[in-house]
N, C-alpha and C positions, 0 to 999 in steps of 0.2 A: 556279461550282460551289463549294459550301462544303466546306472541308477537314474530313474526319472526325476529325482529330487535335486541331487547335487552334480549329476552327470559324471560321477566317478565311474571308471570302467571295470570295476571288480565288485562282485557280490558273491555271497555263498548261498547255497540251496539249503533251506531249513526243512522243507517238506515237499514231496512229490506225490501226486495222485492222478490216476487215469480218470478221464471224464469223457463225455460224448460217446458212450458205448465202447470205450477203449481207443477211440480214434484220436484222442488228444491227451496231452499230459499237462496238468496244472502244477506249477511250481511256486512255492512260497520262498521268496528270497530276502536276504538282508544285506544291505550295502555295508562293505567293510570300512568305508570312510565315515559316513554320517550315521550309520546304525538304523536307518529307517527301513521299513519292510514294504515289499511290493510283490504283486503276483505277475507271473508270465504264463503263457500258454504255448505249447509246442504241438504242431501238427505236421504230419508227413503229407506232402503234396504229390498227388498223382497227376502227371501231365499228359495231355492228349495231343498227339502230333496230327495236325489236320492235313488234308491233301495238299494244301498250298505250301506245307512245310512249316507253317507257324505253329507254335505251341500255346496251349491254354490249360488252366487247371481243370480237372475233371469236375463236372457239375451234375449232381443228381437231378437238379431242376431241368437241365437240358434233356436228360433221358426221359423224365416224366413228360415234358412237352412233346417230344418226338413220338412217344408211345401213345399219348392221349388221343392223337388224331386217329390212330388205328383202332382205338377202343371206343370211338364215338358211337353211341347208340347201343353199346354192349353193357351187360351188368357188371361193370368194373367201377369201383369208387376210388377216391383220392388216396385212401389208406392203402389199397391194393397197389396203386401206382408207386407210392412212396416205398413200399416194401420191395417192389420189383427193382427200383432204382438202387436201393440199398444192396440187394442181392447182386446186381450187376457190378457195383463198385467192389464188393467183397470178392467176387470171382476174379476181377481184374487185379486186385491187390495180392491175391494168392500166388500169382506168378512171380512176385517179388521184384518187379521192375518198377522204376520210377516214371517211365514214359511208355505209353502205348499208342499204337496207331488208331486213328478214328475208325478204321475198318474193324479192328478188334472190339471196339466198344459196341458197334452195331451187331457183331456176331455174338457178343456176350449177352445181348438183349434177347436174342431169339429163344433160348431154352426157357428162361423164366416166363417169358410172354406166352409161350406155348402152354405152359402149365396153368397160367392164369386164364387164358381164353384163346381157344384154337382159331376162332374167326378173326380175332384181332391179330393173332400170330400170322395168319394167312395174308391179311391185308398188309401188315408190316413187311413180311418176307417178299411179297410181290413187288413192293416199291424198292426195298433194300437190295434185293437180288435182281432187280430190273427184269421182271417177267415180261415177255414180249408176245406170248401166244397162249392159247388155251391149253396147249400141251404142257406148258410150264406149270400152270395151275393144277392140271390133272395129275402131273407127276408128284407135286407137293402134297396134294390130297391123298394120293395113293400111299405116300410115306406116312402121313398122319394116321391113316387107317391101319397100316401095317404095324405101327408102333404105338400102342395105346398110351394115352396120357397118364401121368402120375397124379393128376388132380382127381380126387375121388368123386367130386361133383360131376366133372366131365365124363368120367368113366360110367357113372350111373346113367347119364343121359345117352351116352353112346350105346349102352346095353339096351335101353328102352327102344331106341331107333332100330337096332339090329335084331331085336327079338322077333321070332316068327309070328306073323299075325294069323289068327284063326278065322 
């Protein structure tokens, strides 16, 4: 690491600490030439390969912006969306690869979005999977009904709607 003070190209690490929920490492360094200390931060970069072939760093903000449209008018707040974006990034990083296709990012959004809000999930899936007919919607709704959500709030609502009426 080059010293920011004297531009010497060697330094030694004095201390290392994880920061940003473990996604970054902060290192305290000392220049072996001038003896001054400085901090560096290391992060691993997850790259997204777009359909055009271009690559760009993964962005939680892009995930939030993409999902926000599907959640419009739904009881979903910004904290919920931030948590969803974090879960998407974590699930992509679990694969242990440095580059993922944009298609994989979209697919990784579906499961946490379904747990967050099934209507938003259906909206997002209809655009993402290019639904072209009512049958596409009906098929997806049938899958939603067949496999209950893991979200306890949604499960209670579903039970209230499916309970027999007297």
